[in-house]
N, C-alpha and C positions, 0 to 999 in steps of 0.2 A: 504493500500500500504506500509506495513512495511516489513522489511527484515527478513528472517528466522534466528533464533538464534541458531538452532541446526539442525542436520541432520534429514530430514523427516523419520519417522519410517515406513510409508507405502511403499510397493514396487510397487504399481500401478502407472503408469505414470500420471494418472489424479490427484491423491492426491499429487504427487510430484510437479506437475505443479501449483497446487493451492497454494502452499507455496511461489511461486516466486512473487516478487513485479511486477506489470504490468504498473507502471507509468513511469514518467520521473524522473531521478535522477539529481537534479539541486541544487548546493550549499549544498549538504548533506541531502536534503529533497526529499522524494518521493512525487510527485504531479501529478495531472491530467494535460492533455494538455489544454491550453486555449480554451474555447468553448466546452470542454468535448469530443473532437474527439477521436475515437478509430479505430483500424483496427484489423481484425481477423488473427490469426495464425493457419494454417491448417496442418494436418498430410498428407503428400503426398502419403502415402500408402492407406489411407482410405477416404480422403476428410473431415474427422472429424475436427470441429473447436476446437482447444485446449484451446485458450484463446483470449480475446480481450485486446490489449495493447494500451496505450496512443499514439496518433498520433500527433506528434509535428508539429506546424506551425512555420513560420519565427520568430515570437515574442518569442516563447519558445526557439528556437535556440539561439536567441540573449541573453536571460537570462542565458542560460547555458554557453555561452562563456564569458559573463560578470563575472559569478561566478568563472570560471577558471582564468580569468585575475586578479580578486581580491585576489585569493588565491596564486598567483604565488610567490610573494616576500617572504612571510612567509615560504612557502614550500621549496623554493630554499635555505633557511638558515638552514634547518633541518640537523641534523648530518647524515652522510652517514650510520652509524650503525643503526640509527633509521629507515631509509628507508629500509635498508636490513632486519631488523627484521619484518617489516610489510609484506614484500614479502615472507619471510620464513613462517610466520604464515599462509599466504594465501595458500602457497604450501601445508602445512599440512592439511588445511581444505578442499582444493580441492581433495586431495588424500583420505581423510576420507569419502568424499561424491562421490567417483568415480562411484559407481553403480547408485546413484540418478542422477548425472549429465549426465551419459551415457544414461539413459532412457529419460531424457529431450531432449537431442540432437537427439536421434533416432526418438522421437515422432515428432519433428518439421522439420527434414530434411531428414530422411529416412534411413540413413546408418545402417547396422546391428549392434545390440547391442554390440557384442564383439568388433567390430571396433570402435564404439563410446567410449567404455571404454578405448580402447587404445589411442584414441585421448585425452581423459581427462588426462591420464598419460603424454602424450606428451605436452599438454598445461601446466600442472603443472610444467614440467621441466623448462619452460621459467621463471616461478616465482622463482624457486630455483636457476637457473643459474644467473639471474640478481640480486638476493639477494646477491650473492657472488661478482658480478662485481661492485655493488654499493660502496663497500669499497675499490675498486682498481682504482678509477678515479685518474689519475696521471697528473703531469705537468712537468716542466723542469726548470733548472737553469743553466745559463752559463754566460760567460763574453764576451763582444764584443772584436773583434780582436785587437783594439787599447788599450784595458784595461781600457777604461774610464767609462764604464757603465756595470751594471749587467743586464742580460736579465732574467726576471722571466716570465714564461709561466704558466698560470692557465687555468682551464677548468670550464666553467659555463653552467648551463642549458640554452637551447636555448629559452625557454619560453613556453607559452601556445601552445598546439599542437592539431591539427585536426586529428583524427584517424578514418579511414573508413574501415570497415571489410566486407568480403564476407559471403555468406551463406554456402559455401561448407565445411569449417572447422570453425564453428562459435565460438568454445571455444579457439582453438589453435591460430587462427589469432588475437583474442582479447589479449591473454596473450603475444603473440609475439610482440605486439606494446605497451601494457600498462606497462609490466614489465620493459623494458628499460627506458621508460619515467619516471616511478616512481623512478627507481634507479638513474637517472640523476638529479632528482629534478624538473621535468616539471609537470605542470598541463595539463589537457586535456579535450576535448569534444570527445566523442565516438559516432559515428553513426553506429549501427549494420545494417546488411541487414534486410529488412522488412520480408523476409521469415523466418528468424531464430533469432528473438530478445531475445527469452527466455533464451538461453544459456548465452548471454551477460548480461542480467539482473540478472541472478543467480550469475554470476561471480562478478558483481558490489556489490551485497549484501554481498558476501563473503569478498571482499576487505574492505567494511565498517566494517564488523565484525572483521577484522584483524587489525583495527586501522587506516585505511587511513583517514586523516582529511577531513572535509567538503570542497567541492569545488575542490579537487585535481582531482577527476574523476567525470565527468558529462556525463550521458548517455541520448541520444536523439533518441528515436525510431521515425521514420517518413516515410510516403509515399510521402512526398514532398521534397525529398532529394535535387533536383536541386536548389530550392529556398533557403532552409535552409543552405546548404553548400556554395552556392555562396556568401551569406551574411557573412559567417564565413571568406571566403577567401578574401573578399574585406574589412573586418573590420579594418585591421591594428593591431588588438589585437592578432590574431593568428600568430605565428612566424614559424610554422612548420606544414607540412601536410605529413601524412603517409597513403598511399592508397594501398589496394590490390583489384584487380578487372580487368576489361577489359582494353585493350589498348586504346580503344576509349575514355572511361571516363578518363583514366589517362592523355591523351593528353589534354582534356578539363581542367582538374585540373591544369596541368602545365601552360596552358595559363592564367588561373586565378591567379596562384601563381606568375606569372611574374609581375603583377600589383603592388604587395607589396614586391617583391623579397623574397618570403618565402622559407625557406629550404624545400626540397621535397625528399621524398622517394617513389618510385613507384615499386610495385611488380605486373607486368601486365601479359599478356597472354603468352602462350607457344605453341610450335609446335614440341614437343620433338622427335628427331630421336632415334630409338632403333636399333643398328647395331649388327648383329650377324655374326662374321667372320667364314671362312671355318673351322678353327681349334678350334672353340668354343666347349665346352662341351654342348651338346644339352639339357640335363636335367637341367643343371644350367641355361641355357638361357631361357628355358621355365619357370622355377621357377621365374626368374627375370622378364619375361614378365607378368606373373600373378600379381606380386607385382606392377610393373610399370603401368600396364593397369587397373587393377581392384580395386585398392585402391579408396574407395569412389565411386564405380560404374563408374569409369573413369572420374568423375567430379572433376578433379584436374588439376591445371596448370602444374604440373609435370608429368601428365599422358603420357605414350608412345603414340604418335599420329601417327607416321609413322614407321613401322617395316621393316627395310631393312635386308634381310637374304641372305647370299651367296647362289648362285644357287645350289651348290653341296649339300647343306643340307636343302634347302628351303622346299622340300616336307616332309622330316622327321620332321622338326621343326613345320610346319603347322599342320601336322597330330596330333602330340602330344599336341600342344596348343589347337587345336579344341576339342580334347577329354577332356582336363582339363576344358575348358570353358563350354562345354556342360554339364558337371557333376555338375556344381554349382547350388545350390538351390536358386531360386528366391522367395522372399516373403516379408511380413511385417517384418521390421527389429527387431521388438519386439518379434517375434516368435522364439522359440528354433530351432536352426539348419539353420536359414536363413544366406545365404552367400552373397546375392546380393539384396539390397533394391530397392526402386523406385527412379527414377530421381526426380528432385526437383519440376517440374511443367509440364503442358501440352506443353508449348512452347519449353522447353528443349527437351522433348521427340520427338516432331514433327521435330525439327532440326536434331536430330540423324537419324530419319527415312528418311528424305530428303537426307541426305548425303549418307546413305546406298543405297537408290534407285538409286542415281546418279552413284555411283561406279558400281552397278550391270548393269546398262544400258551401261556402258563403258567397260564391259567385265569381271568384277570381278566375282568370284565364292564364294557363301556363304557356307563355310564348316560347320557352325552351326549358328543358329539364323537368324537375318535379317528381322523378321516379327513381327508386333505389336501383343501382346497378347490380349485376350479378358478379360473383367472384369474391376473392379474399380482400381483406383490407377494409378500412372504414371510409370509403369514398362516397362522395355525394356530388351529383352533377351541378355545374353552374345553372342557376334557375332564375328566370324572370317571370314575375306574376303581374299581369295587367289588371286594372280596374278592381283593386283590392278593397274590400269593404272595411270601413272604419272600425267595425266591431270584431274583426279578425284577431285572433290571439297574437299573431306575430306583430301587430301594431303596438302591443303593450308589453311584449316579451323580447328580451335580447336574443336575437336569432342564433348568433355564433355559428354561422354557416354561409355558404355561397348563394344566398337567396336575396333577390332584389324585388321587393314589393312596390309597385307603382300606384299612386293614388292621384287622380287629377284634382286641381283646385281652380277657383275662379277669381279670387281677389286676395290681396295681401293680408288684410285683417283676418280673413278666414284661415289662411295657411299659418300665420303666426300663432293664432289661438290653438290650432291643431298641434303645431310643433311644440308649444309650451305645455300642452295638456299631458304631462307625464311627471312622475316623481324624480326622473333623472335629469341631469343637465351637464353632461360632460362636454360634448362638442356638437356643433351644427355646421352644415355646409350650405353655401348660398351662391347661386350663379345668376349673374345679371351683368349687363354692359353699362349700367347707369350707376355712377359712383355714389350719387346721393341716395339712391335706393339701397345700394349695398351697405352704406354706413347706417342708414336708418333701420333697416331690418336687422343688421348685426346687433345694434343696441337693444332691439326689442326681443331678441332671442335670449332665453334664460339658460345660458350655457356658460362654461368657463373658457371655451375656445371656439373660434369661428374660422372656417376655411372659406375664403372669398375667391371664387373661380379657381379653386384647387381642391383636390381630394386628399391632400396630405397636410397635416398640421404638426406632427411630431418633429421636434428638433431639440437637441441638447441645449441650445442657446436660448430656448423659449420656456416660460413657465407652464408646465403641463398639469392640468387638474380641472375639476369641475365644481358645480354648485349643486344645491339640493341634495338628493340622496346619491349623487355620483362622487361625493367625497369631501375631504377636508385637506387643506394645504396644497402645496405645489411642489413639483419635482422638476429639476432642470432650471436653466436660466440663472440670472443673478440671485434670485431668491431661493434657489434650491438648497443652498447650504444653510439658509436661515433655520430650516426645520431641525437642524442638528446643533444649534447654538442657543445659549441662554444669555440674557443681558445681566450684567452685574454693575450696580451703581455704587461708587465710592464717594462719600461726602468728606471733604478735606477742608478744615478751617484754614482761612488765609491768615498769615501773620499780621498782627495789628501794626498799623503804621506803614504798611507796604502798599 
């Protein structure tokens, strides 16, 4: 269970995976789970078992948090430049191993290899971005109004952090949380999703190789998440939780965080509206729809979930989108030319089919797709549904699959009311050639992010996050490091006569 010290030379996924440590990283040491428990990691395209990784129990989790707590004081005292250089070395190593990491990711979660490599580059950018932010943590100095005292404001690491990442972007969601924590001087325990631990384990090995001290990052793979995480949350040792996942689990974690008043960042579910106005350039809107819908096979919280298209252009838009979706090549993400990989598991695929069946029963028309394919793997065809009824389940449920439901609308007030009629508010998309309309509708959308004439909003330099039940806090951008820092105010009397 040792970490790789150089890029794997083989290009085959199996040999690449065999070089990844499969244990728990606790206090700088790779070890087995107590009792030797393991669980299998499968390729969703084939059902092949890729690796057996250590399956932590509560005692393993306790050891990991204790290691993070023990390392916190010394890590917090390290020079910002030292933390910066560790992150920059990690960035260089991730980019040098882009092909290998892409193959690992595709093997364990299914996305096409080209897309996986793009995620590796995206993930690496968080390492580079926060390497630069590490040396820019600032404070303040002023004088009280009566002139009697100096006000000195400093910023300090919040302390040991609980980081919980999802399976759909297993590398990028890791770096988006780890990088600012490292930059701020926080130690952490990371629980990756059990479907995709290999990307996280590979990243942890790279951070070790980059010089991250023992105990700063501890990685706990587990199928007993509820018990392990609950003990972390109740321990009093952890002072911050950062979670990406479902709204239901996020609410549970917030209730647990209340007991010890933990700082909390939550990036939760989405139900993104995709609005195409009558004056939109249709080709631009279709390009945006492909990006907003088909990234990661639609398994993204930012995925366009509800497509509202002005009635004057709805038919033309639907026809062009259906043609583009029907032309996509579905297959194993490791095969050349694959554009759409499998969904993560059988439960995810069954949910998508149930939502499609419900929409069809309520009067929608499938312009392409809509039927389960035969054969192995959890594949689902790209699907476009026209004239979807507003009471269809997929209009109020995060689809998490390659399904584009199209609903015509007639006026702007109507579509804004529909778009905002949801508990979620992560992202919205808006297509129009009128800048005044774009700004006005963007302001009226109850979301944390808006893509104007683009289907991509994620960028390490921008603050990512939502409103309402889509979450709390922001990741990335200049404010991303704030989530891992506390303010401290020093009141210092001024010398009399000075």
